[in-house]
C-alpha positions as CSV (number, residue, x, y, z in Angstrom):
1,M,-4.1,-25.7,-17.0
2,S,-4.3,-22.2,-18.2
3,R,-0.8,-20.6,-18.6
4,D,-0.2,-16.9,-19.2
5,P,2.6,-16.4,-21.8
6,R,3.5,-13.2,-19.8
7,V,4.3,-15.4,-16.8
8,D,6.4,-17.6,-19.1
9,A,8.3,-14.5,-20.2
10,Y,8.8,-13.2,-16.7
11,I,10.3,-16.5,-15.6
12,A,12.6,-16.6,-18.6
13,R,13.9,-13.1,-17.6
14,A,14.6,-14.0,-14.1
15,Q,18.0,-14.7,-12.7
16,P,19.0,-18.3,-13.3
17,F,18.8,-19.2,-9.6
18,A,15.2,-17.8,-9.4
19,R,13.8,-19.7,-12.3
20,P,13.4,-23.1,-10.6
21,I,11.8,-21.5,-7.7
22,L,9.2,-19.8,-9.8
23,E,8.5,-22.8,-11.9
24,H,8.2,-25.0,-8.9
25,V,5.7,-22.6,-7.1
26,R,3.8,-22.3,-10.4
27,E,3.6,-26.1,-10.8
28,R,2.4,-26.7,-7.2
29,V,-0.3,-24.0,-7.5
30,H,-1.7,-25.7,-10.7
31,V,-1.6,-29.1,-9.1
32,V,-3.4,-28.0,-6.0
33,V,-5.9,-25.6,-7.5
34,P,-6.6,-26.7,-11.2
35,K,-9.1,-23.9,-11.8
36,V,-6.5,-21.2,-10.9
37,E,-5.7,-18.5,-13.5
38,E,-2.5,-16.8,-14.1
39,T,-2.0,-13.1,-14.6
40,L,0.5,-10.2,-13.9
41,K,-0.4,-7.9,-10.9
42,W,2.1,-5.1,-10.3
43,S,4.3,-6.6,-12.9
44,S,4.6,-9.9,-11.0
45,P,3.3,-13.3,-11.7
46,S,0.0,-13.8,-9.8
47,F,-2.5,-16.5,-9.4
48,T,-6.2,-15.8,-9.1
49,L,-9.3,-17.8,-8.3
50,D,-12.6,-16.3,-9.5
51,G,-11.0,-12.9,-10.0
52,K,-9.5,-12.9,-6.4
53,I,-5.8,-12.9,-5.9
54,L,-4.6,-16.1,-4.4
55,L,-0.8,-15.5,-4.3
56,M,1.9,-13.7,-6.0
57,M,5.6,-14.5,-6.7
58,A,8.6,-12.3,-7.8
59,A,12.2,-12.6,-8.7
60,F,14.9,-10.0,-7.7
61,K,18.6,-9.9,-8.3
62,A,19.6,-11.9,-5.3
63,H,16.4,-13.5,-4.1
64,A,12.8,-14.6,-5.0
65,A,9.7,-14.1,-3.0
66,L,6.3,-15.8,-2.5
67,N,3.4,-13.9,-1.1
68,F,0.1,-15.3,-0.2
69,W,-2.5,-12.5,-0.6
70,R,-4.1,-13.3,2.8
71,G,-0.8,-14.4,4.3
72,Q,-1.6,-13.5,7.8
73,E,-4.5,-15.8,7.7
74,V,-2.8,-18.6,5.8
75,R,0.5,-18.6,7.8
76,G,-0.3,-17.0,11.1
77,E,2.6,-15.8,13.1
78,K,5.0,-17.2,10.5
79,A,3.6,-14.7,7.9
80,D,6.2,-12.0,8.6
81,A,9.6,-13.2,7.4
82,G,11.2,-9.8,7.2
83,A,11.2,-9.6,3.3
84,M,8.5,-9.4,0.7
85,G,6.3,-12.4,1.0
86,Q,5.9,-14.8,3.9
87,F,8.9,-17.0,3.3
88,G,11.8,-14.5,3.4
89,K,14.4,-14.2,0.8
90,L,14.3,-17.4,-1.3
91,A,17.6,-18.4,-3.0
92,S,16.8,-22.0,-4.0
93,V,13.9,-24.4,-4.2
94,E,15.2,-25.8,-0.8
95,D,14.1,-22.5,0.8
96,L,10.6,-23.4,0.1
97,P,8.6,-25.6,2.5
98,P,8.3,-29.3,1.5
99,D,5.7,-29.9,-1.1
100,S,3.2,-31.4,1.3
101,E,3.3,-28.2,3.4
102,L,3.3,-25.9,0.5
103,D,0.4,-27.7,-1.1
104,A,-1.5,-27.4,2.2
105,L,-0.8,-23.6,2.4
106,I,-2.0,-23.2,-1.2
107,R,-5.1,-25.3,-0.5
108,K,-5.9,-23.2,2.6
109,A,-5.4,-19.9,0.7
110,A,-7.7,-21.2,-2.1
111,E,-10.4,-22.1,0.6
112,L,-10.1,-18.6,2.1
113,T,-10.4,-17.0,-1.3
114,A,-13.3,-19.0,-2.3
115,S,-15.4,-18.8,1.0
116,A,-14.5,-16.1,3.3
117,P,-14.5,-12.4,2.6
118,A,-11.2,-10.6,3.3
119,P,-11.1,-9.1,6.7
120,R,-11.7,-5.4,6.9
121,K,-8.8,-3.3,8.1
122,A,-9.5,-1.4,11.3
123,K,-10.3,2.2,10.8
124,H,-7.8,4.7,12.2
125,A,-9.1,7.0,14.9
126,P,-9.8,10.4,13.4
127,K,-7.2,12.9,13.9
128,P,-7.8,15.5,16.6
129,P,-8.8,18.9,15.3
130,P,-5.7,21.0,14.6
131,E,-4.8,23.7,17.1
132,L,-5.2,27.3,15.9
133,H,-1.9,29.1,16.8
134,P,-2.8,32.2,19.0
135,E,-1.1,34.7,16.6
136,F,-2.9,33.1,13.6
137,A,-6.2,33.3,15.6
138,A,-5.6,37.2,16.1
139,A,-4.8,37.7,12.5
140,M,-8.0,35.8,11.5
141,K,-10.1,37.9,13.8
142,A,-8.8,41.0,12.0
143,A,-9.6,39.5,8.6
144,P,-13.1,38.1,8.7
145,K,-13.1,37.2,4.9
146,A,-10.0,35.0,5.4
147,K,-11.5,33.5,8.5
148,A,-14.8,32.7,6.6
149,T,-12.8,31.1,3.9
150,L,-10.8,29.0,6.3
151,D,-13.9,27.9,8.1
152,S,-15.5,26.9,4.8
153,F,-12.7,24.4,4.0
154,P,-12.8,20.7,4.8
155,P,-10.8,19.6,7.8
156,G,-7.9,18.5,5.8
157,A,-7.5,21.8,3.9
158,Q,-7.8,23.6,7.2
159,R,-5.1,21.4,8.7
160,E,-2.7,22.3,5.8
161,Y,-2.7,25.9,6.8
162,L,-2.7,25.4,10.6
163,D,0.1,22.8,10.5
164,W,2.1,25.0,8.2
165,I,1.9,27.9,10.6
166,A,2.4,25.7,13.7
167,E,5.5,24.1,12.2
168,A,7.4,27.4,11.8
169,K,10.5,27.3,14.2
170,Q,11.2,31.0,14.3
171,D,8.8,33.8,15.1
172,A,9.8,35.8,11.8
173,T,8.9,32.7,9.6
174,R,5.7,32.2,11.5
175,Q,4.8,35.9,10.9
176,K,5.6,35.6,7.3
177,R,3.4,32.4,6.9
178,I,0.6,34.2,8.7
179,A,0.6,37.2,6.5
180,T,0.7,34.8,3.4
181,A,-2.1,32.6,4.8
182,V,-4.3,35.7,5.3
183,E,-3.7,37.0,1.9
184,W,-4.3,33.7,0.2
185,L,-7.4,32.9,2.3
186,S,-8.7,36.4,1.6
187,E,-8.5,35.4,-2.1
188,G,-10.3,32.1,-1.4
189,K,-7.1,30.0,-2.0
190,R,-6.3,26.8,-0.5
191,R,-2.8,26.2,0.9
192,H,-1.5,24.4,-2.1
193,W,-3.5,26.4,-4.7
194,K,-0.6,26.6,-7.1
195,Y,-0.8,22.9,-7.7
196,Q,-4.6,22.5,-8.0
197,D,-4.6,23.0,-11.8
198,C,-1.7,20.8,-12.6
């Protein structure tokens, strides 16, 4: 069984109530999946199989958490327990499922990790094109260089200007933003040009 000394150190630093939980989960993972490797991911003890994350565990001030990487597939509807991980806030070893159930979950997670690719997340529908405020459209018509610059920007950069102007609550604010936008666009600048070289 390969043990990572960083995981030993993490467990040693954990609150006294959390240590038995972390040690128990660690032991069960090694019993069920002897080829598992330990590491730290996002500063938390993690178990990997062939470089793919199997599960993670963490300790906080008042609770511990256990998180299967593909928890939705491993636990189904029980996966969302309202806290980090699929088991809610763990305060003692008794809050974990019985060893036979925990072992079955670990085994299922290992099988998923070894055999099936992770499901792809559904792509979000593209945002609709931003609306060109009528007053900004009139200003762009009077400043063809600024209009050409705006048209040359990718959709996200265009949206930054259009949303900025549309979000103005007062006419005076909108007019000031339109004047600033025309000036910056005439100079070929993006909306957040001040931060581009940072």
